[in-house]
N, C-alpha and C positions, 0 to 999 in steps of 0.2 A: 471470391470471399477471402478476406484476410485470415491467415492462420492465427489461432489463439495459442499463446506460448506462456509457459511458466518456467522459471529457472530456480532450481533448488540445490541444496547440498546437505549432507548430514555427516556427523561423526559419532552418532549415538545408536545407530541401528533402528529397528522398527519401532520399538516402544517409545524411545525418546523422540524420534522423528514425528510420529503421528500425534503425540501429545502436544507438541509445540507447533507443528505444521500439519494440521488435520486434513491431509490431502484426500484420503479415502472418504472421510466424513463429507468433505465438500463435493467430491464426485458423486456420491450417493444423493446428496441434496440436489445437485444440478439435474440429475435424472428425474427426481420428483417434480422439479420445475418444468419438465418437458424437454430438457436439453439432451442431446446425444452425447454431450461431454467430450466432443472431439477436440481435446486440448493436448498439445505437445508438452511434455515435461522433460526438460533438459537437466540432467544431474551433473553438476560440476565436480562433485566429490561424493563418495559414499554409496554409489549404486550397488556395489558388490556386497555391502553390509546389510542390505535388505533381503529378507528371506524370500524364497520363491512363492510362498503362499500369499504374502503381502503384495508382491509385485503382480501376481495373477489377479488379485482382488482389484488393484488399481486399474489394470487393463480391462477388467470386466465391466467397469463403469464407463469405459470409453477412452481413457487416457492412452496416448502413445508415449512410451518411455524411451529415452535415449541417454546412453552413457557418453557424455562429451568430455570426460575427464582428461583425455589426451589433448584435446583442443585447449582446454583451460590450462593444463600444466605447462604447455608450450608458451602460453602468454604470461603466465605467472612467473616463469623463469626470466622472461624478457623484461617484465615490469617490476623488478625487485624494489625500486624506489617507493612503491606503494606499500611495502611491508610495514612502514612506520604507522600506518593507519589501522593495523590489525587485520586479521583474517577475514572478518565479516565485510568490512568496508572494501578491502581489496577485491573480494569476489564481486561485490556490487559494481565497483569500477569496471571490472573486466567482463562482466556478463554480456555487455553490449558487443564486445569484440568477438566473443564466442558465438553470439547470435548472428553476427555479420558473417562469420566464417561458415556456420552451419547452414544458413538459409540462402546464402548468396543474395539474390535480389527478389525474394518473395515478400509481398506485403504481409504485415503481421500486426497483431495487437499483443503487447506484453502485459500480463497481469502479475502482480506480486502473489506469492503463494498464500498470503494471509488475507486475500480477498474472498469474501463470501458473496456469491452472486444473488441478486434480487431479480434481475433480468437475466435471461439466458445469455451465455457467451455468443451463441449464434446471432441473436437479435442485436447485440452490441456490435458485433462484427459487421453485420449487414448495414446498420445505421451509421456507424462511425469509422469503419475500416477503410473508407476511401480518403480519409483525412490524415494529416500528419500533425500530431500534437502530443504534448505532455500535459496531463490533466492537472491544472493548477500548480505546475512546477514540480509535481511529485512523480517519480518514475514507477509508482505502483500501477499506473495505467498509462501506457504509451502506445499510441497508434502510429505505425510507420508505413505510410503508403509511398512516400517519397524516400527512396533508398539513400539519397544524399545525406539524410539524417545520420546514418551510421558512419558514413565517410567523414562527415564534419566532426562528429564526436571523437572518432579515432584520431583524427589530425590534431584536435585540441588536447586530447589526452597525451599524445606524444610530446607536445610542447610543454604541457604541465609537468610531466615526469622528468624532463630534462633539468628543470630548476623549479622546484615546487614553491620555494619562498618568493622567488622573483616573479613567477607567474601570478601567484596569489596577491602579491603587493600591487601589481598592475591592475588585476581584477578588482581589488578593493577600491582603488581610485576610480574605476569605471562604474562603481556601484551606484553612483549618484542617479537619482530618478527611479530607483527600484520600486518605489511605491506605485508609480504610474504603470510600470511594466507588470507589476503584480496583478493589477486589474485588467489592463488592456491586452496583455500578451499571455497571461497565465504563466508568468516567469517564476512564480514562487518567491521565496525569500531566503536569505542566509545571513547569519549574524556572526560568523567566525571569520576573522581576517585571513586565516589560512584555509584554503579549500581542503576539506577533509572527508568528503563523500562524493559519490557520483551525483547525488541530488544537489549538492553545492555547485558542482561543476556545470551541471545541466541548467540550473537556475541562472548562473552567470552567462552561459552561452545563449540562452533564450533572451535574456535582458539585453545583450549586446548584438542581437540579430545574427548570431553565428550558426544557430540551428534553425532549420525550417520549422515554422510553427504557424499553423493555420489559425485564423481569427477565432477567439472564443465565441464571438457572436454567431459565427457559422456553425460551430459545434453545437451550441445550445439550441439553435434553430432546428438542427437535424435530430435532436433528441428533446423536442419541446414538451413532450409528455413525461419526461423523466427529470429527476434531480441528480446532478452529477456533483460529487464532492469527494475529495481525496482523504479528508480527515473528518470523521463524524463529530469531532468536538468543535468544528468550525463550519457552520452552514453558511457559506458566503452568500449564496443567492437568497436564502430564506431570512437570514438575520440582518436585514437592512434597517438600521436605526432601531434595533430592538423590536422589530415587528414580530407579532406572535405567529406560531404555526401549530398545526394539529397533526399528531402522529396517530396512525392506526395500522393494524395488520389484518389482512384478509387472506385467509388460507396460509400460504407460506410467504406471502409477499407484503413488504412494508411500504407504506405511503406517507408522504409528508405534504400537507395541504393538497391532498388528492392527486399528487404526482408520485409516480413510482420511483423509489430510490433505486438507482442503477445497480449499486452494490454497496456493501459495507466493507471498508478497509479496516480490518481488525489489527491495526498496527499496535505497537506496544503501549503507546500513550492511552489509546482508547481501551485496550484490553485491561490495562491497570485501572482505568476509571471504572470499568464495569465490575472489576473485582471489589472496588470500594463500594459500589452500589449494592452488590451482593452481601458483603460483610456488614456494612453499616445499616442498610435498610431492611434486608431480609433476615439476617441472622440475629441482629441486635436491636432492630426497630428504632434506631436513633433518628430523631426528627431533624429538619432543617435541610438547607441546600448542601449539595456535595460539590465542592469547588474543584475547579481544574487547577492543579498545582503549577501548570505552565503560565497561568494568567497573573500570578502574584508571587512576589518574593517573600511576602509575609507568611508566617506559619499560621494557616487557618486551623481552627479547632478541630474540624472534621479530619483534616490531614494528620494531625497529632494523634487523635483517637485511633484512626485507621492504622497508623504505623505501629501503635502498641498492640492492637488486636491482631493485625496481620502476622506479627512475629510470634504471637502466643496462641492464636486460635485457628490459623489456616495451615493445613498440612502442606508439607514441602512438595507434594506431587500435584498441587492445585495448578494446573497448566491451562494453556489456551483452549484445549479441547473441552475442558469443563465449563469454560465461559461460553463456548459455542453451544454446547448441549443445553445449558441453563437458559440462555436468552433466545435461542432459536427453536428449542423443543419444549422445554417446561414452561417458560414464560415468554414475554416479548419485551420490546423497548418502552412500553408504557410505564415500566418501573423507572425509566431514566428520563424520558422526555415528557415531564409534567411540571406544573407550576410550583411544586414543592421540593423538587429534587435538582433539576438541571442547573448547572453552575452559572449560567449566564441568563440575564433577565429577558429572554426572548419570548416569554409568554405574557408579557404585559403585567 
């Protein structure tokens, strides 16, 4: 069975880390789902800043913790040209090199730390761990059975950092036909002429057939009773020509059209959208749809109202952990996925 892997880092200590990356909360939830939570957590930075009690609690849920800061530092020093993209993006670029060094040739599935599981990690590994693919072009979920994936990525990264502008210029010219790759290869999309993230680079490499990528059709067949999506704001399989879908939660598990959602990727865009739902719908009972700001350049009235209320009514410590607890413990996503709220007309 493929190993389950999460890569993290922190500069804030326990309090700031758990509020923004609720790893302990997620581990405890996984156990409630029936998982043993046997997930490797690789710390690129900040392991020493987490107190013994918190680390012990993480381990008690099943996590195996590894301080890989030395591996990361050696690569960070070598790839100084990535500094231009900031610390976060640099770490994202280099996490795959750390994984390659640490695991050698073990098959693995990488999950971003902001993934909330709806199916257990073990079940996902058993069903999907024999394939090699990036889910819809987003490295939040990457299954690597073919170890050439990491070799190909490192070779491409080496070429990229030698001359970032030149490499990006060539890649931009090769972008033609990305709409087809988006669907047929799950290559994802990118809209910046200069590659600025590992997701940009990975999208380019899948589009140009430089990374091993098993067919989405094969992946979907292997998980035919589940819905796989990297961004909860874009249900690619469900939202075909505005087709309606039905959401429900049974116990701890969410279903869409009677198929289990594999997981929820609580990325920043979705977390911010949920904050809007909480503030506008629950706190102030404001009617109407809650639009996705990524969908339109026009200033929607709900976005304007939200911006005002958020700066005046939401405490500064309202972090991702509060969103987790509200939508997974107190309420569910029926507040979001209904015909009066959701930003896109998928309910008919």
